[in-house]
C-alpha positions in Angstrom: -60.1 -68.0 101.5 -56.4 -68.8 101.8 -55.2 -71.1 99.0 -54.2 -74.6 100.1 -50.5 -74.7 99.3 -50.1 -78.4 100.3 -47.2 -80.3 98.9 -48.0 -81.6 95.4 -46.5 -84.5 93.6 -46.0 -84.5 89.9 -49.0 -86.0 88.0 -48.7 -89.7 87.5 -47.5 -90.5 83.9 -50.2 -92.9 82.7 -49.2 -95.3 79.9 -50.6 -93.9 76.7 -51.3 -95.4 73.3 -48.0 -94.2 71.8 -44.3 -93.9 72.6 -43.3 -90.5 74.1 -40.9 -88.7 71.9 -38.2 -86.9 73.9 -38.8 -83.1 74.1 -36.5 -80.4 72.9 -35.7 -78.0 75.7 -34.6 -74.5 74.7 -33.6 -71.4 76.7 -35.0 -68.3 75.1 -37.0 -68.2 71.9 -39.4 -65.8 70.2 -42.2 -68.5 70.3 -42.3 -72.3 70.8 -45.0 -72.4 68.1 -42.6 -70.7 65.6 -39.8 -73.1 66.6 -42.2 -76.0 66.1 -43.4 -74.8 62.7 -39.7 -74.4 61.6 -38.8 -77.9 62.7 -42.0 -79.3 61.1 -41.0 -77.7 57.8 -37.7 -79.6 58.1 -39.5 -82.9 58.5 -40.0 -83.3 62.3 -42.3 -86.2 63.1 -45.7 -86.5 64.7 -45.6 -85.9 68.5 -42.4 -83.9 68.6 -42.5 -81.2 71.3 -40.6 -78.1 72.2 -40.4 -76.3 75.6 -38.7 -73.0 76.2 -37.7 -71.4 79.5 -38.8 -68.0 78.2 -40.6 -66.6 75.2 -39.9 -63.1 73.8 -42.9 -63.0 71.6 -45.3 -65.7 72.9 -48.8 -65.3 71.5 -52.3 -66.0 72.6 -55.6 -66.0 70.8 -56.7 -63.0 68.7 -53.1 -62.0 68.2 -52.5 -61.0 71.8 -49.0 -61.1 73.4 -48.6 -63.9 76.0 -46.4 -62.9 79.0 -43.9 -65.8 79.1 -41.2 -65.3 81.7 -39.1 -68.0 83.3 -41.0 -70.3 85.6 -43.9 -71.0 83.2 -44.4 -73.9 80.9 -44.3 -72.7 77.3 -44.9 -75.9 75.3 -45.8 -76.7 71.7 -46.6 -80.1 70.3 -46.5 -81.2 66.6 -49.3 -83.3 65.2 -49.4 -84.9 61.8 -51.8 -87.3 60.1 -55.4 -87.2 59.1 -57.5 -84.4 60.6 -61.0 -83.5 59.6 -61.8 -79.7 59.2 -64.4 -80.2 62.1 -61.8 -82.0 64.1 -59.4 -79.0 63.8 -62.2 -76.7 65.0 -62.6 -78.8 68.1 -58.9 -79.1 68.8 -58.7 -76.3 71.4 -61.6 -77.8 73.4 -60.2 -81.4 73.2 -56.7 -80.1 74.1 -58.2 -78.3 77.1 -59.8 -81.5 78.3 -56.6 -83.4 77.9 -54.6 -80.8 79.9 -57.2 -80.7 82.6 -57.0 -84.4 83.1 -53.2 -84.2 83.6 -53.5 -81.3 86.1 -56.1 -83.3 88.0 -53.1 -85.2 89.3 -52.3 -82.1 91.4 -54.9 -82.3 94.2 -54.6 -78.7 95.3 -55.8 -77.4 91.9 -58.8 -79.7 91.4 -61.1 -78.9 89.8 -59.5 -77.5 86.7 -62.1 -75.6 84.8 -62.3 -74.7 81.2 -63.5 -71.3 79.8 -64.7 -71.6 76.2 -62.9 -71.7 73.9 -59.3 -72.1 75.2 -58.7 -71.0 78.8 -57.7 -73.0 81.8 -59.1 -71.8 85.1 -58.4 -72.7 88.7 -60.5 -71.1 91.5 -61.9 -68.4 89.1 -58.4 -67.3 87.9 -56.8 -68.1 84.6 -53.7 -70.3 84.8 -53.2 -71.0 81.1 -54.4 -71.1 77.6 -54.3 -73.2 74.4 -53.6 -72.0 70.8 -53.9 -74.4 67.9 -52.4 -73.5 64.5 -52.5 -75.3 61.1 -50.2 -75.2 58.1 -51.6 -76.0 54.7 -50.3 -76.6 51.2 -53.2 -75.6 49.0 -56.2 -77.5 50.5 -54.0 -80.2 52.0 -53.1 -80.1 55.7 -49.4 -80.4 56.3 -49.4 -80.3 60.1 -51.0 -79.0 63.3 -49.3 -77.2 66.2 -50.8 -77.2 69.6 -49.4 -74.4 71.9 -49.8 -74.4 75.6 -49.0 -71.5 77.9 -49.2 -72.5 81.5 -48.4 -70.3 84.5 -46.5 -72.7 86.8 -44.1 -70.9 89.1 -43.7 -67.6 87.2 -44.7 -64.2 88.4 -48.1 -63.0 87.1 -48.2 -59.3 86.2 -49.7 -57.2 89.0 -52.3 -55.8 86.6 -53.7 -59.4 86.0 -53.4 -60.7 89.6 -57.1 -60.5 90.3 -58.0 -62.7 87.3 -54.8 -64.8 86.7 -52.7 -67.0 88.8 -49.8 -69.5 88.7 -50.2 -73.2 89.7 -47.6 -72.6 92.5 -50.1 -70.2 94.1 -52.1 -73.3 95.0 -49.6 -76.1 94.8 -46.2 -74.9 96.1 -43.9 -77.6 94.6 -45.3 -77.8 91.1 -42.5 -77.6 88.5 -42.2 -77.2 84.8 -40.0 -80.3 84.6 -42.6 -82.5 86.2 -45.4 -81.3 84.0 -43.9 -81.1 80.6 -43.8 -84.7 79.5 -47.2 -85.8 80.8 -48.8 -82.8 79.1 -46.9 -83.3 75.9 -48.0 -87.0 75.9 -51.6 -85.9 76.5 -51.6 -83.4 73.6 -49.9 -86.0 71.4 -52.9 -88.2 71.8 -55.7 -85.7 71.3 -58.3 -86.9 68.8 -57.9 -85.0 65.5 -60.5 -86.9 63.4 -63.8 -87.3 65.1 -66.0 -84.5 63.6 -68.1 -83.8 66.7 -67.7 -84.0 70.5 -68.9 -87.3 71.8 -71.4 -87.7 74.6 -68.6 -88.6 76.9 -66.6 -85.4 75.9 -69.7 -83.3 76.3 -70.4 -84.6 79.8 -66.8 -84.0 80.8 -66.7 -80.5 79.4 -70.0 -79.8 81.2 -68.3 -80.8 84.5 -65.5 -78.3 83.9 -67.5 -75.6 82.1 -66.6 -72.3 83.8 -69.2 -70.4 81.8 -72.1 -72.8 82.6 -74.7 -70.7 84.4 -72.6 -67.6 84.3 -74.1 -64.3 83.1 -72.5 -63.4 79.8 -72.4 -59.9 78.3 -70.7 -60.4 75.0 -70.9 -61.5 72.2 -74.5 -62.2 73.2 -76.2 -61.1 76.4 -77.6 -64.1 78.4 -76.4 -67.1 80.4 -73.8 -69.7 79.6 -75.6 -72.9 78.7 -72.9 -75.3 77.7 -71.3 -76.2 74.3 -72.8 -78.0 71.3 -71.4 -81.2 69.7 -69.7 -79.0 67.1 -67.9 -77.0 69.8 -69.9 -73.8 69.7 -70.7 -72.0 72.9 -74.4 -72.0 73.9 -75.9 -68.9 75.4 -79.5 -68.6 76.5 -81.0 -65.1 76.3 -83.5 -63.4 78.6 -86.4 -64.7 76.5 -85.1 -68.3 76.8 -83.8 -68.5 73.2 -80.6 -70.5 72.7 -77.9 -69.0 70.6 -74.7 -70.6 69.3 -71.4 -68.6 69.3 -68.7 -69.9 67.0 -65.9 -67.4 67.7 -65.0 -64.3 69.6 -64.1 -63.2 73.1 -66.6 -64.0 75.9 -67.1 -61.3 78.6 -68.9 -62.1 81.8 -70.7 -59.6 84.1 
């Protein structure tokens, strides 16, 4: 099937609950997460966000390097305030839902799917990922950083072309400049406190759950069966038993 590369408008900026803090736009950095942590240590406020045109040492989950050339959106958002331990564990899932809602404003990429725990998927190809990090002083949370790597108009490495894509592959006129502020606002409003996914969140995740019904090889062999209120992946094995997966990489057949 040939992708629909129809003209796409920027997602509409919906009025949120808080004032949008202007972003800091940088050229080349090692990592926007590192930049954000540095500015947070210097006293930057809740909701501050950083975008870089290019990252030299962008990182993904499990310590992997994130290919971050020009044309992609490499964004990190600072969050301060009360956050429950359970709320932090759910942060990647809630951030994924918030990002997907914004990207729904680009008709050619709907539906935006989520692969547990932190991948964004369009038409079975990964277009982005979320990485949340915390900084503590003893047992006291100092701040949270939400990092988003989103392939917008950048080139995807040839070795990944069968399983990764850029938004511009589906939506020709999508730009980093149009997406940055709506996404920063959405991440600045993600719930940090509620200790479990609500019924509304569970239903929305189910509608976007890329693993739902998919055969899973690791970490448990079975079929994807959704997520639990505490954010764990549910996998049903061949005997019908339901297992909860709290961490790790999920491989499908």
